All heavy atoms as an XYZ file, in Angstrom:
793
protein
N      88.842     77.311     14.632
C      87.824     77.408     15.653
C      86.548     76.911     15.102
O      86.140     77.272     13.976
C      87.668     78.874     16.145
O      88.945     79.357     16.499
C      86.635     79.046     17.238
N      85.803     76.099     15.848
C      84.519     75.574     15.477
C      83.485     76.248     16.278
O      83.546     76.331     17.541
C      84.442     74.091     15.682
C      85.290     73.269     14.804
C      86.290     73.676     13.996
C      85.221     71.837     14.600
N      86.823     72.626     13.356
C      86.164     71.455     13.663
C      84.351     70.842     15.173
C      86.337     70.128     13.324
C      84.547     69.596     14.796
C      85.497     69.218     13.854
N      82.444     76.740     15.632
C      81.251     77.185     16.266
C      80.164     76.149     16.025
O      79.749     75.929     14.942
C      80.837     78.595     15.789
C      79.479     79.043     16.481
C      81.960     79.618     15.987
N      79.726     75.485     17.075
C      78.711     74.436     16.952
C      77.330     74.952     17.426
O      77.164     75.453     18.530
C      79.073     73.160     17.727
C      78.012     72.104     17.620
C      80.444     72.704     17.319
N      76.379     74.899     16.471
C      74.990     75.343     16.704
C      74.126     74.098     16.803
O      73.923     73.454     15.789
C      74.561     76.322     15.657
C      75.544     77.527     15.443
C      75.173     78.215     14.154
C      75.416     78.449     16.642
N      73.613     73.866     18.001
C      72.774     72.653     18.162
C      71.360     73.059     18.472
O      71.084     73.836     19.461
C      73.364     71.867     19.328
C      72.638     70.562     19.618
O      71.863     70.185     18.763
O      72.859     70.001     20.662
N      70.457     72.609     17.693
C      69.057     72.892     17.901
C      68.295     72.961     16.586
O      68.859     72.745     15.532
N      67.039     73.272     16.667
C      66.259     73.305     15.427
C      66.613     74.499     14.541
O      67.070     75.502     15.052
C      64.817     73.455     15.922
C      64.917     74.064     17.257
C      66.217     73.578     17.854
N      66.509     74.285     13.251
C      66.739     75.340     12.278
C      65.413     76.132     12.202
O      64.419     75.592     11.892
C      67.164     74.822     10.986
C      68.537     74.182     11.109
C      67.199     75.946      9.884
C      69.090     73.646      9.766
N      65.468     77.375     12.599
C      64.301     78.234     12.605
C      64.236     79.104     11.369
O      65.170     79.744     10.946
C      64.442     79.098     13.860
C      63.130     79.925     14.111
O      62.381     80.134     13.215
O      63.091     80.460     15.262
N      62.973     79.097     10.762
C      62.869     79.784      9.503
C      62.947     81.318      9.716
O      63.124     82.086      8.749
C      61.628     79.388      8.783
C      60.309     79.631      9.659
O      60.457     79.889     10.902
O      59.230     79.430      9.053
N      62.765     81.800     10.970
C      62.892     83.156     11.273
C      64.298     83.751     11.057
O      64.527     84.930     10.810
C      62.359     83.544     12.601
N      65.295     82.918     11.330
C      66.709     83.429     11.254
C      67.517     82.804     10.054
O      68.600     83.197      9.832
C      67.407     83.250     12.484
C      67.505     81.870     13.118
C      66.729     81.408     14.069
C      68.401     80.819     12.743
N      67.063     80.094     14.319
C      68.101     79.701     13.540
C      69.410     80.732     11.815
C      68.748     78.528     13.456
C      70.110     79.527     11.718
C      69.843     78.446     12.540
N      66.949     81.826      9.365
C      67.764     81.156      8.256
C      68.098     82.195      7.119
O      69.226     82.098      6.554
C      67.078     80.014      7.727
O      65.791     80.310      7.239
C      67.023     78.898      8.682
N      67.188     83.125      6.845
C      67.473     84.001      5.725
C      68.707     84.945      6.092
O      69.522     85.213      5.279
C      66.273     84.865      5.299
C      65.266     84.003      4.601
C      65.797     83.212      3.381
O      66.590     83.794      2.625
O      65.456     82.107      3.247
N      68.761     85.438      7.326
C      69.892     86.190      7.752
C      71.143     85.352      7.813
O      72.218     85.771      7.535
C      69.650     86.781      9.137
C      68.617     87.889      9.126
O      68.348     88.420      8.069
N      68.096     88.196     10.263
N      71.015     84.078      8.144
C      72.165     83.177      8.220
C      72.756     82.895      6.853
O      73.956     82.709      6.720
C      71.733     81.796      8.838
C      72.773     80.772      8.956
C      73.818     81.279      9.996
C      72.216     79.527      9.389
N      71.911     82.904      5.823
C      72.454     82.645      4.456
C      73.542     83.571      4.039
O      74.489     83.175      3.333
C      71.322     82.725      3.391
C      70.372     81.551      3.591
O      70.825     80.478      4.018
N      69.174     81.711      3.123
N      73.534     84.802      4.506
C      74.604     85.744      4.131
C      75.919     85.309      4.802
O      76.973     85.624      4.286
C      74.272     87.198      4.557
O      74.095     87.272      5.973
C      73.013     87.660      3.818
N      75.865     84.630      5.964
C      77.064     84.167      6.667
C      77.659     82.918      5.918
O      78.855     82.791      5.797
C      76.761     83.770      8.153
C      77.944     83.066      8.740
C      76.302     84.915      8.837
N      76.735     82.175      5.239
C      77.203     81.008      4.545
C      77.729     81.274      3.123
O      78.241     80.381      2.467
C      76.055     79.986      4.453
C      75.515     79.441      5.769
C      74.291     78.601      5.613
C      76.552     78.764      6.574
N      77.544     82.486      2.651
C      78.150     82.880      1.299
C      79.667     82.864      1.372
O      80.247     82.798      2.412
C      77.595     84.239      0.942
C      76.132     84.215      0.434
O      75.705     83.124      0.028
O      75.514     85.239      0.531
N      80.235     83.070      0.203
C      81.696     83.154      0.082
C      82.246     84.383      0.778
O      83.431     84.402      1.214
C      82.107     83.106     -1.368
O      81.565     84.227     -2.048
N      81.442     85.435      1.011
C      81.869     86.571      1.746
C      81.030     86.613      3.020
O      79.993     87.214      3.079
C      81.610     87.800      0.911
C      82.183     89.104      1.581
O      82.998     89.007      2.528
N      81.718     90.235      1.135
N      81.485     85.943      4.112
C      80.633     85.774      5.276
C      80.381     87.049      6.046
O      81.252     87.484      6.821
C      81.313     84.748      6.160
C      82.744     84.823      5.648
C      82.739     85.328      4.251
N      79.200     87.659      5.863
C      78.853     88.829      6.521
C      77.427     88.565      7.052
O      76.494     88.115      6.306
C      78.815     90.047      5.577
C      78.200     91.280      6.313
C      80.217     90.365      5.146
N      77.146     88.832      8.351
C      75.796     88.672      8.910
C      75.055     89.956      8.607
O      75.389     91.003      9.028
C      75.819     88.381     10.389
C      74.507     88.312     11.053
C      73.719     87.100     10.516
C      74.712     88.121     12.563
N      73.953     89.833      7.880
C      73.086     91.022      7.617
C      71.896     90.919      8.513
O      71.087     89.972      8.473
C      72.645     90.988      6.105
O      73.756     90.941      5.281
C      71.793     92.203      5.842
N      71.753     91.911      9.411
C      70.713     91.901     10.398
C      69.391     92.466      9.769
O      69.425     93.094      8.659
C      71.130     92.791     11.535
C      72.393     92.366     12.307
C      72.759     93.306     13.407
C      72.278     90.926     12.869
N      68.340     92.255     10.511
C      67.019     92.759      9.998
C      66.958     94.222      9.717
O      66.271     94.717      8.830
C      65.937     92.369     11.037
N      67.792     95.033     10.418
C      67.857     96.458     10.220
C      68.794     96.831      9.224
O      69.176     98.040      9.073
C      68.122     97.234     11.529
C      69.467     96.877     12.083
O      70.244     96.145     11.480
N      69.810     97.451     13.267
N      69.368     95.848      8.430
C      70.287     96.030      7.297
C      71.690     96.331      7.817
O      72.580     96.630      6.953
C      69.830     97.154      6.347
O      68.638     96.774      5.772
N      71.998     96.312      9.042
C      73.382     96.349      9.518
C      74.095     95.118      9.025
O      73.562     94.044      8.996
C      73.483     96.443     11.025
C      73.119     97.809     11.559
O      72.986     98.775     10.792
O      72.937     97.986     12.814
N      75.416     95.295      8.710
C      76.182     94.175      8.240
C      77.429     93.999      9.148
O      78.151     94.935      9.387
C      76.665     94.478      6.784
C      75.482     94.540      5.790
C      75.842     95.052      4.445
N      76.844     94.283      3.776
C      76.642     93.175      3.068
N      75.403     92.784      2.867
N      77.626     92.611      2.479
N      77.498     92.787      9.649
C      78.670     92.446     10.562
C      79.533     91.379      9.938
O      79.043     90.294      9.603
C      78.098     91.891     11.899
C      77.079     92.821     12.609
C      76.432     92.034     13.744
C      77.717     94.005     13.088
N      80.828     91.680      9.749
C      81.719     90.633      9.255
C      81.778     89.534     10.303
O      81.879     89.773     11.461
C      83.066     91.302      9.154
C      82.880     92.716      9.491
C      81.500     92.952     10.021
N      81.655     88.227      9.834
C      81.530     87.156     10.765
C      82.702     86.293     10.957
O      83.143     86.081     12.105
C      80.330     86.272     10.296
C      78.936     86.931     10.531
S      78.666     87.283     12.270
C      78.626     85.724     13.009
N      83.147     85.608      9.913
C      84.092     84.572     10.137
C      85.511     84.949      9.642
O      85.621     85.577      8.627
C      83.594     83.296      9.414
C      82.201     82.827      9.919
C      81.799     81.667      9.053
C      82.227     82.456     11.319
N      86.415     84.375     10.205
C      87.844     84.453      9.792
C      88.163     83.140      9.107
O      87.403     82.180      9.217
C      88.746     84.698     10.946
C      88.433     86.034     11.641
C      89.314     86.318     12.831
N      88.881     87.510     13.384
C      89.669     88.299     14.081
N      90.883     87.968     14.317
N      89.172     89.394     14.561
N      89.233     83.048      8.357
C      89.519     81.764      7.618
C      89.643     80.518      8.505
O      89.366     79.418      8.050
C      90.867     82.124      6.991
C      90.927     83.585      6.872
C      90.145     84.128      8.055
N      89.968     80.782      9.779
C      90.164     79.593     10.677
C      88.870     79.231     11.423
O      88.898     78.450     12.368
C      91.306     79.780     11.621
C      91.068     80.953     12.617
O      90.258     81.801     12.287
N      91.669     80.854     13.710
N      87.732     79.832     11.124
C      86.466     79.633     11.891
C      85.487     78.881     10.925
O      85.265     79.285      9.786
C      85.924     80.952     12.361
C      84.510     80.691     13.001
C      86.808     81.685     13.303
N      84.864     77.822     11.447
C      83.831     77.159     10.691
C      82.576     76.969     11.577
O      82.676     76.879     12.810
C      84.254     75.759     10.237
O      84.642     75.008     11.401
C      85.442     75.814      9.352
N      81.467     77.034     10.903
C      80.151     76.809     11.587
C      79.715     75.342     11.382
O      79.799     74.795     10.297
C      79.094     77.716     10.984
C      79.202     79.149     11.180
C      78.117     79.883     10.404
C      79.158     79.517     12.614
N      79.276     74.710     12.399
C      78.705     73.332     12.366
C      77.346     73.390     12.989
O      77.150     73.815     14.113
C      79.633     72.365     13.170
C      80.993     72.250     12.538
N      81.281     71.295     11.595
C      82.103     73.019     12.669
C      82.630     71.542     11.241
N      83.063     72.532     11.915
N      76.394     72.804     12.228
C      75.034     72.700     12.755
C      74.662     71.293     13.086
O      75.017     70.366     12.275
C      74.022     73.167     11.633
C      74.240     74.648     11.234
C      75.060     74.901     10.165
C      73.543     75.611     11.885
C      75.259     76.254      9.865
C      73.797     76.948     11.593
C      74.613     77.262     10.534
N      74.131     71.075     14.216
C      73.641     69.746     14.562
C      72.108     69.913     14.779
O      71.619     70.366     15.734
C      74.233     69.305     15.823
C      73.849     67.788     16.197
C      74.637     67.289     17.409
O      75.790     67.604     17.541
O      73.982     66.572     18.139
N      71.409     69.556     13.681
C      69.930     69.717     13.691
C      69.279     68.428     13.470
O      69.754     67.522     12.855
C      69.548     70.689     12.521
N      68.038     68.316     14.145
C      67.289     67.117     13.987
C      66.770     66.923     12.624
O      66.747     65.829     12.037
C      66.096     67.205     14.933
C      65.251     65.966     14.963
C      64.098     66.014     15.991
O      64.288     66.643     16.996
O      63.054     65.341     15.738
N      66.384     68.034     11.937
C      65.948     67.922     10.520
C      66.064     69.251      9.840
O      66.512     70.280     10.466
C      64.468     67.472     10.481
C      63.481     68.395     11.147
O      63.593     69.606     10.982
O      62.696     67.896     11.993
N      65.880     69.290      8.541
C      65.939     70.531      7.755
C      64.550     71.041      7.370
O      64.476     71.756      6.342
C      66.822     70.313      6.553
C      68.264     69.892      6.871
C      69.072     69.526      5.670
C      69.006     70.959      7.647
N      63.608     70.719      8.068
C      62.189     71.026      7.739
C      62.050     72.565      7.427
O      61.393     72.954      6.552
C      61.280     70.591      8.894
C      59.845     70.808      8.547
C      58.846     70.294      9.695
N      59.218     68.868     10.009
C      59.510     68.473     11.228
N      59.270     69.261     12.265
N      59.755     67.188     11.432
N      62.602     73.391      8.322
C      62.431     74.874      8.126
C      63.583     75.501      7.390
O      63.597     76.711      7.321
C      62.348     75.502      9.514
C      61.015     75.049     10.195
O      60.005     74.900      9.571
N      61.084     74.862     11.501
N      64.509     74.737      6.903
C      65.681     75.315      6.210
C      65.196     75.721      4.740
O      64.551     74.926      4.073
C      66.822     74.401      6.129
N      65.593     76.825      4.307
C      65.284     77.303      2.993
C      66.184     76.531      1.967
O      67.215     76.040      2.335
C      65.395     78.763      2.839
O      66.793     79.101      2.837
N      65.763     76.453      0.684
C      66.686     75.810     -0.295
C      68.015     76.531     -0.277
O      69.072     75.849     -0.575
C      65.889     76.030     -1.619
C      64.454     76.043     -1.190
C      64.495     76.786      0.135
N      68.092     77.873     -0.121
C      69.329     78.580     -0.134
C      70.218     78.089      1.013
O      71.416     77.969      0.850
C      69.096     80.092     -0.061
N      69.629     77.879      2.205
C      70.438     77.406      3.326
C      71.007     76.025      3.074
O      72.193     75.803      3.382
C      69.591     77.353      4.600
O      68.989     78.649      4.852
C      70.382     76.972      5.809
N      70.224     75.173      2.518
C      70.754     73.835      2.238
C      71.817     73.858      1.166
O      72.847     73.195      1.198
C      69.566     72.927      1.773
C      70.031     71.546      1.357
C      68.593     72.745      2.918
N      71.579     74.750      0.103
C      72.578     74.870     -0.931
C      73.948     75.397     -0.443
O      74.971     75.010     -0.992
C      72.017     75.726     -2.082
N      73.855     76.292      0.513
C      75.147     76.925      0.929
C      75.849     76.136      2.031
O      76.954     76.457      2.386
C      74.804     78.348      1.569
C      74.577     79.333      0.520
N      73.304     79.769      0.225
C      75.395     80.026     -0.247
C      73.330     80.668     -0.737
N      74.669     80.832     -1.083
N      75.213     75.096      2.549
C      75.873     74.325      3.594
C      76.135     72.913      3.145
O      75.430     72.301      2.249
C      75.015     74.303      4.851
O      73.743     73.760      4.568
N      77.224     72.305      3.623
C      77.444     70.907      3.304
C      76.674     70.108      4.311
O      76.802     70.209      5.468
N      75.725     69.207      3.837
C      74.909     68.470      4.685
C      75.489     67.009      4.794
O      75.630     66.324      3.755
C      73.445     68.442      4.208
C      72.587     67.588      5.053
C      72.939     69.897      4.091
N      75.640     66.534      5.973
C      75.996     65.167      6.232
C      74.815     64.592      7.078
O      74.631     65.108      8.162
C      77.336     64.978      6.976
C      77.602     63.545      7.220
C      78.393     65.654      6.134
N      74.193     63.583      6.559
C      73.060     62.939      7.218
C      73.455     61.651      7.802
O      73.860     60.774      7.023
C      71.842     62.818      6.316
C      70.716     62.097      6.992
N      69.903     62.691      7.929
C      70.291     60.871      6.783
C      69.026     61.811      8.361
N      69.184     60.699      7.690
N      73.355     61.456      9.094
C      73.712     60.142      9.740
C      72.392     59.684     10.387
O      71.936     60.269     11.336
C      74.791     60.302     10.764
C      76.130     60.824     10.211
C      77.101     60.971     11.426
C      76.718     59.786      9.276
N      71.830     58.615      9.830
C      70.651     58.047     10.449
C      71.005     56.908     11.385
O      71.864     56.086     11.085
C      69.776     57.482      9.271
O      68.657     56.720      9.881
N      70.421     56.926     12.591
C      70.710     55.921     13.505
C      70.304     54.544     12.995
O      71.003     53.551     13.276
C      69.990     56.177     14.867
C      70.289     55.267     16.014
C      71.810     55.314     16.369
C      69.546     55.673     17.249
N      69.293     54.473     12.199
C      68.957     53.182     11.636
C      69.944     52.667     10.612
O      70.136     51.478     10.498
C      67.553     53.195     10.987
O      67.573     54.196      9.917
C      66.460     53.573     11.947
N      70.630     53.539      9.908
C      71.676     53.112      9.010
C      72.994     52.896      9.685
O      73.773     51.986      9.380
C      71.887     54.242      7.945
C      70.705     54.363      7.026
O      69.887     53.447      6.879
O      70.560     55.463      6.454
N      73.242     53.727     10.727
C      74.576     53.625     11.382
C      74.545     52.558     12.452
O      75.515     51.730     12.549
C      74.840     54.952     12.061
C      76.204     55.142     12.754
C      77.350     54.973     11.714
C      76.345     56.468     13.377
N      73.469     52.478     13.265
C      73.495     51.446     14.303
C      74.329     51.839     15.509
O      74.992     52.873     15.513
N      74.323     50.981     16.484
C      75.067     51.284     17.707
C      76.546     50.792     17.682
O      77.382     51.427     18.391
C      74.402     50.531     18.890
C      73.198     51.245     19.402
C      71.919     50.919     19.061
C      73.135     52.354     20.246
N      71.001     51.764     19.705
C      71.763     52.649     20.431
C      74.080     53.114     20.927
C      71.383     53.700     21.210
C      73.629     54.157     21.677
C      72.292     54.390     21.881
N      76.818     49.839     16.906
C      78.140     49.225     17.012
C      79.309     50.186     16.664
O      80.344     50.140     17.324
C      78.267     47.973     16.208
C      77.554     46.710     16.810
S      77.914     46.594     18.617
C      79.606     46.054     18.608
N      79.215     51.059     15.691
C      80.356     51.962     15.408
C      80.584     52.894     16.654
O      81.741     53.201     16.973
C      79.920     52.812     14.260
C      78.989     51.961     13.503
C      78.231     51.126     14.557
N      79.532     53.313     17.325
C      79.700     54.094     18.519
C      80.350     53.298     19.606
O      81.249     53.846     20.368
C      78.416     54.705     18.955
C      77.704     55.535     18.007
C      76.255     55.890     18.459
C      78.467     56.855     17.797
N      79.890     52.064     19.776
C      80.473     51.205     20.854
C      81.920     50.865     20.526
O      82.782     50.976     21.481
C      79.554     49.881     20.961
C      80.263     48.834     21.873
C      78.184     50.191     21.413
N      82.197     50.598     19.269
C      83.623     50.277     18.979
C      84.500     51.454     19.207
O      85.648     51.312     19.673
C      83.710     49.860     17.479
C      83.080     48.500     17.215
C      83.895     47.366     17.924
O      85.066     47.453     18.221
O      83.236     46.370     18.248
N      84.115     52.684     18.899
C      84.859     53.890     19.183
C      85.106     54.026     20.650
O      86.189     54.320     21.112
C      84.119     55.116     18.647
O      83.957     54.939     17.227
C      84.955     56.414     18.907
N      84.006     53.826     21.424
C      84.193     53.866     22.915
C      85.130     52.831     23.469
O      85.974     53.070     24.246
C      82.796     53.810     23.598
C      82.867     53.720     25.074
C      83.226     54.814     25.954
C      82.653     52.629     25.925
N      83.130     54.274     27.241
C      82.787     52.990     27.251
C      82.250     51.319     25.661
C      82.660     52.106     28.313
C      82.061     50.418     26.710
C      82.235     50.822     28.006
N      84.941     51.578     22.963
C      85.764     50.453     23.393
C      87.265     50.715     23.109
O      88.136     50.285     23.825
C      85.340     49.158     22.839
C      84.066     48.526     23.423
C      83.579     47.366     22.606
C      84.240     48.207     24.875
N      87.518     51.420     21.994
C      88.933     51.715     21.595
C      89.648     52.528     22.552
O      90.872     52.578     22.600
C      88.974     52.214     20.129
O      88.533     53.553     20.168
N      88.906     53.241     23.460
C      89.480     54.090     24.450
C      89.785     53.361     25.720
O      90.446     53.859     26.613
C      88.616     55.271     24.780
O      87.415     54.829     25.448
C      88.232     56.109     23.507
N      89.348     52.090     25.833
C      89.508     51.276     27.035
C      90.778     50.420     26.843
O      91.245     50.090     25.777
C      88.336     50.411     27.224
C      86.939     50.981     27.131
C      86.688     52.228     27.807
N      86.934     52.249     29.225
C      86.998     53.370     29.960
N      86.832     54.514     29.423
N      87.264     53.253     31.203
N      91.321     49.912     27.942
C      92.457     49.032     27.966
C      91.959     47.665     27.339
O      90.806     47.330     27.383
C      92.947     48.862     29.351
C      93.534     50.137     29.936
C      94.014     49.941     31.385
O      94.087     48.740     31.854
O      94.311     50.961     32.046
N      92.900     46.918     26.930
C      92.633     45.595     26.270
C      91.832     44.644     27.158
O      90.910     43.981     26.704
C      93.852     44.953     25.796
N      92.175     44.631     28.449
C      91.484     43.738     29.357
C      90.053     44.187     29.519
O      89.111     43.319     29.470
C      92.195     43.753     30.791
C      91.408     42.969     31.753
C      93.588     43.246     30.661
N      89.805     45.500     29.618
C      88.382     45.972     29.685
C      87.651     45.666     28.399
O      86.455     45.332     28.452
C      88.481     47.493     30.000
C      88.912     47.852     31.342
C      88.992     49.401     31.518
O      89.094     50.107     30.585
N      89.028     49.772     32.783
N      88.294     45.842     27.268
C      87.631     45.572     25.974
C      87.156     44.135     25.900
O      86.054     43.827     25.457
C      88.571     45.834     24.784
C      88.831     47.333     24.588
C      89.766     47.540     23.384
O      89.804     46.693     22.529
N      90.433     48.621     23.363
N      88.019     43.199     26.352
C      87.678     41.752     26.267
C      86.462     41.415     27.160
O      85.728     40.515     26.912
C      88.818     40.891     26.647
O      89.217     41.107     27.958
N      86.279     42.227     28.254
C      85.099     41.941     29.121
C      83.902     42.691     28.622
O      82.799     42.171     28.582
C      85.462     42.377     30.574
C      84.257     42.322     31.440
C      86.551     41.531     31.146
N      84.063     43.959     28.265
C      82.956     44.842     27.853
C      82.315     44.449     26.451
O      81.137     44.557     26.382
C      83.352     46.243     27.785
C      83.737     46.894     29.223
C      84.427     48.303     28.950
C      82.500     46.979     30.072
N      83.143     44.058     25.481
C      82.611     43.830     24.213
C      81.513     42.735     24.241
O      80.436     43.027     23.650
C      83.760     43.470     23.242
C      83.212     43.255     21.772
C      84.270     43.075     20.725
N      84.812     44.358     20.355
C      86.001     44.897     20.717
N      86.828     44.130     21.400
N      86.406     45.995     20.291
N      81.709     41.623     24.804
C      80.713     40.570     24.828
C      79.462     41.011     25.579
O      78.297     40.707     25.215
C      81.332     39.348     25.521
C      82.785     39.544     25.485
C      82.966     41.057     25.352
N      79.659     41.804     26.673
C      78.439     42.281     27.414
C      77.623     43.279     26.595
O      76.465     43.089     26.534
C      78.966     43.041     28.669
C      79.558     42.122     29.802
C      80.099     43.037     30.849
C      78.503     41.223     30.352
N      78.341     44.222     25.912
C      77.611     45.188     25.050
C      76.920     44.411     23.887
O      75.757     44.702     23.572
C      78.482     46.254     24.617
C      77.868     47.109     23.535
C      79.017     47.127     25.745
N      77.598     43.476     23.299
C      76.991     42.753     22.173
C      75.734     41.991     22.609
O      74.779     41.892     21.883
C      77.974     41.886     21.510
C      79.038     42.630     20.684
C      80.141     41.752     20.144
O      80.198     40.595     20.502
O      80.992     42.279     19.400
N      75.824     41.368     23.812
C      74.645     40.581     24.317
C      73.493     41.459     24.648
O      72.306     41.096     24.531
C      75.089     39.750     25.453
O      75.306     40.579     26.602
N      73.777     42.739     25.071
C      72.643     43.586     25.401
C      72.070     44.201     24.131
O      70.814     44.398     24.096
C      73.171     44.714     26.370
C      73.520     44.043     27.747
C      72.151     45.836     26.585
C      74.286     44.926     28.663
N      72.940     44.672     23.246
C      72.435     45.436     22.082
C      71.996     44.642     20.929
O      71.312     45.070     20.049
C      73.522     46.424     21.629
C      73.842     47.528     22.634
C      74.931     48.510     22.080
C      72.601     48.409     22.917
N      72.287     43.335     20.905
C      71.906     42.579     19.721
C      70.749     41.712     19.979
O      69.981     41.706     20.938
C      73.058     41.655     19.236
O      73.734     40.962     20.278
């Protein structure tokens, strides 16, 4: 099971989140209550614009994959989308997309 968290990383909750990212995933609340969080088949995925408010501990406990649009470009996304289309559609769409995006 994937839990996807999309949005800014807020410094108000990252310290509590660090306990979930440890090897013994338990959410420690502000009132010191401890809640067991994840089972072996559950993973957390963060989609954040930046790590500006993430503490060093949060970054250290999470695997970070950075994909920059300037490095990646549009073509890998377009090729993935085109691969879902029929061959006839691909032959028509590919030149159109290339002429618009290049």
